[in-house]
N, C-alpha and C positions, 0 to 999 in steps of 0.2 A: 325413854331413858335419856338423861341429860349428861353431857360431857362434864367430868369433874373439873376441867380446866377453864372452859369458856362458856359453859352452860348451853352450848349448842345441842341440837338433836343428834342422837346416835342412831345409826342404822346398821343392821346386820348384813355383812357381806361374807363371801367365802374367799379367803385370801391364802396365799402361800405363807408358810411359817418356817423359819430356818432355826434349827437347834444346833448349837455347837457342842460336840461331844467332848469327853474328857481328853481324848487323844488329839484334839485340835481339828478333827474332821467336822464337816458340816453335813447335816441331814436336812433335806428340804421336804417338808410335808405340804401336800397340795390340798386345797379346798378346806381349810380350817375355818370354822365359824368364828368371825371376829366382828366386834362392834367398832364402827368408824364414825367419828364426828363429822357431820356435814359442814361444819364451820371451820374447824382448825385441823382436821384430819388426824387427830389423836386416835390411837387404836387401843382396844382392850380385848383380851381373851378371857372368857369366863373361867372361874376357878375349876369347875368340873371338867372343862375341856383341857386345861393345863394338867389336872390330875390324870386324865386319860392318856395324855401324851407322856407324862412321867411313868405311868404304868407300862406303856408300850416300850419305852426306853429301858426300863428295868428288865423286861422280858427279853429285849434284844441283847442286853449285856449277859443275861443268863445263857442264852443260846450261843453267843460268841464264846463264852467261857467254856461251855461244854464241847464246842468244836476244837478249842485249843488243847483240851485234855486228851482228845482221841489220837 
């Protein structure tokens, strides 16, 4: 895989990924598969990984809303 910015080689690494929640809090996810350019350090997360993170966050919101109603 080539970097879209510098055309360097991309390698897959497991990195931490920080998501900012709607209430301003940050959620740190560990060991997220991420493509990193060996030349310019540009990072990309594949669409299916982002979708899985979004699904998890939606589930988290649903759980939190259920707890607030109790």
